[in-house]
C-alpha positions in Angstrom: 126.6 100.3 82.2 124.1 97.9 82.7 123.0 96.0 79.3 119.2 96.1 80.1 116.5 97.3 81.9 113.3 95.2 82.5 110.4 97.3 83.3 106.9 96.3 85.1 104.2 97.9 83.0 101.3 98.9 85.8 102.1 101.8 87.7 105.5 101.6 86.0 105.3 102.7 82.2 101.7 103.3 82.2 99.2 104.5 85.3 95.4 103.8 85.1 95.0 106.0 88.1 94.0 109.9 87.9 93.7 112.7 90.6 90.3 113.2 89.2 89.6 109.2 88.5 85.8 108.8 89.9 83.1 106.4 89.2 80.0 106.7 88.7 78.8 103.3 90.0 81.0 100.4 91.4 81.3 97.0 89.6 79.6 95.4 92.7 76.8 97.5 92.7 76.0 97.3 89.0 76.1 93.7 89.5 74.4 94.3 93.1 76.3 91.9 95.0 77.9 93.3 97.9 81.2 95.1 97.9 83.0 93.1 100.4 81.9 89.8 98.3 83.1 91.2 94.9 86.4 92.3 96.5 87.3 88.7 98.0 86.2 87.1 95.1 88.3 89.1 92.7 91.2 88.6 94.4 91.1 85.2 94.9 91.0 84.6 91.2 93.4 87.8 90.6 96.5 84.9 90.3 95.0 82.1 88.5 94.0 84.5 85.8 97.1 86.2 85.5 99.0 82.6 85.0 96.6 81.9 82.6 94.4 79.5 84.2 91.4 81.6 85.2 88.3 82.4 83.8 88.1 85.7 81.3 86.6 89.1 82.9 82.9 88.1 81.7 83.0 84.4 83.2 84.5 85.7 86.2 81.9 88.3 86.8 79.1 85.7 86.1 80.7 83.6 88.6 81.2 86.3 91.2 76.9 86.4 90.6 76.5 83.6 90.8 78.7 83.0 94.7 76.2 85.7 95.7 73.4 83.9 95.0 72.6 86.9 92.5 71.4 86.4 88.9 73.9 87.2 86.3 72.2 90.2 83.7 74.2 89.5 80.6 73.8 92.9 79.5 75.3 94.4 82.2 78.0 91.6 82.3 78.4 92.7 78.7 79.1 95.9 79.3 81.5 96.0 82.3 83.5 93.6 80.3 83.8 96.2 77.4 84.6 98.8 79.8 87.3 97.1 81.3 88.9 96.4 78.1 88.8 99.9 76.9 89.7 101.0 80.6 93.1 98.6 80.1 94.1 99.6 76.5 93.9 103.6 77.3 97.0 103.7 79.0 98.9 101.6 77.3 98.0 103.1 74.1 98.1 106.7 75.1 101.6 106.8 77.2 103.1 109.8 79.1 105.9 111.4 76.6 108.3 111.4 79.8 108.1 107.5 78.9 108.7 107.6 75.8 111.3 109.9 75.9 113.1 107.7 79.0 113.1 105.1 76.6 114.0 106.6 73.6 117.4 107.5 75.7 117.9 104.4 77.0 117.9 102.7 73.2 119.8 105.8 72.6 122.7 104.2 74.9 122.9 101.2 73.5 120.5 99.4 76.4 117.9 96.5 75.8 114.5 97.2 76.6 111.9 93.9 78.4 109.1 94.1 79.7 107.3 91.7 82.5 104.0 92.2 83.8 102.0 90.2 86.1 98.5 90.6 83.8 95.6 88.2 82.6 95.4 88.0 78.6 92.4 90.1 78.8 94.4 93.0 80.5 97.2 93.6 77.8 95.3 92.8 74.6 96.2 96.1 73.2 100.2 95.5 73.9 101.2 95.1 70.5 99.8 98.2 69.0 101.1 100.2 72.0 104.1 103.2 71.2 105.6 100.9 74.0 105.8 97.5 72.1 107.6 99.5 69.3 110.5 100.2 72.1 110.5 97.7 74.1 112.4 94.6 72.5 111.0 91.6 74.5 107.5 91.4 76.6 107.3 88.6 79.3 103.4 88.3 80.5 102.8 85.9 83.3 99.7 84.7 81.9 102.1 83.3 78.6 104.6 81.9 80.8 102.9 80.7 83.7 105.0 82.8 85.7 104.8 85.8 88.4 106.6 87.9 90.2 108.2 88.3 92.4 109.3 84.3 91.3 112.8 85.1 90.6 112.6 82.0 87.7 110.4 85.3 86.1 113.2 87.8 86.2 115.5 85.3 84.9 113.6 84.2 81.6 113.0 87.7 81.0 116.8 88.7 81.1 117.4 84.8 78.5 114.9 86.0 76.2 117.3 89.2 75.9 120.0 87.5 75.7 121.8 88.9 79.1 122.8 87.9 82.4 120.5 89.1 85.5 123.7 90.5 87.1 124.0 93.2 84.1 120.0 93.8 84.3 118.6 96.6 85.8 114.7 96.2 87.1 112.4 99.2 87.3 108.8 98.7 88.7 106.2 100.0 91.2 107.0 97.4 93.9 103.8 95.8 93.8 103.7 92.1 94.3 106.8 92.7 95.7 108.5 92.5 92.7 111.7 94.3 93.7 112.5 91.8 96.2 112.1 89.0 93.3 114.7 91.2 90.8 117.0 91.2 94.1 116.9 87.4 94.3 117.5 86.9 90.8 121.0 89.0 90.6 119.2 92.3 89.3 120.0 95.7 90.1 116.4 96.8 91.1 114.7 100.6 91.2 112.0 101.5 93.1 109.9 104.0 90.2 107.4 106.5 92.0 106.9 108.8 89.2 103.5 107.7 89.3 103.0 106.9 92.7 103.4 110.0 94.0 100.9 111.5 92.0 97.7 109.2 93.4 96.5 107.6 95.3 98.2 107.4 98.5 96.8 103.9 99.0 98.7 102.7 96.8 102.3 103.9 97.9 101.3 102.8 101.2 100.6 99.4 100.1 103.9 98.8 98.1 106.1 99.9 101.0 104.4 97.6 103.0 106.0 94.8 101.0 109.5 96.3 101.4 109.9 98.8 98.2 111.3 101.6 99.8 114.5 99.8 100.4 115.4 99.8 97.2 116.6 103.2 95.3 114.3 105.5 94.3 113.1 107.0 91.2 110.6 109.9 91.4 110.9 110.6 87.2 111.8 109.1 84.4 114.5 110.7 83.4 116.5 109.8 86.6 116.9 106.5 85.6 119.0 107.6 82.4 121.1 109.7 84.8 121.6 106.9 86.9 122.7 104.9 84.1 124.9 107.5 82.7 126.6 107.8 85.8 126.8 104.2 86.2 128.8 103.9 82.7 131.5 106.9 83.8 
């Protein structure tokens, strides 16, 4: 049996999507900037933000307004910043029972658990208060270590912090950021978690398939990971 399982966070241990998820008004429209400009500018800042080198949310929104030649409304930016933090915290603070059961069963099997997430600081502020943090022994966030998936060194660092060899570890993720290929290069056994992707929205599933996720073993339910590891011990 593998000695450890390293999990991705978003769309693996928690999900930010819901089939009834709607927005009364989009962020670009609230800032009065074009959708395409906002999407492009936000994406351009993403890697720097998750490496701890980019602006926080409020500053990023002001920069986007400036680039669009729009006067930033301080009240709107404050409201959007607060809303985004709450939206990020909600799923982290309320993980689904099936996820918690999976983690508990893995711990009962004597398996060490870790987290490896590409995230900016203000996206995971709720982590330490989450029921997940009580179960996952070690959390490595990209902004803390200036390493991001799919860099194999990020996976090796997560394993090193747990005191296990990558070759005796499993990585479980939804496949974003080509993370499954990165885990494989690091010597880990990657598993493609689709228990959230199979629900919603379809473009998310298609996006990770384009990154080669479907080349790895697929887990459609959290308990499938537990059964897979139990079988490995026989």
